[in-house]
C-alpha angles and dihedrals in degrees: 000000000000122000113256146177115226140183123212124193134195089220139326105316091000134123114321132213123192119200144162129218144159091217112045094176093057093041094053089049089053091052094046093045091056096248094130109071099209096049091043092051094051098033092243110168109126114108103217102161136025130175122183124213134190095229130037089226089061092049091050092050091050091048091053090048093050092048088060093054120101119249096257091057091050091050091050090050092052094045093048089071103015109034094170095046090237118179100259091196088074094056101043114097094212090068096058 
């Protein structure tokens, strides 16, 4: 699997979580199984943004950058590719 940065949301316009992983399938399972305290606490499970990178170092740098953004910028980023805040995990073939 490719390294990626991802954003999860509790609902449209809800609480956001930004993460990085080299195995998105496993990481989504961890979030949805309640193994990540923050996402469990705020019921954050919807994959609303994903960005793949060639190197994990690049994905980590992008994650750090996104975490510094204000909320409005993050929302614009999500809505640029996912206007309806659909759960992208449902549409990605690699999660079947």
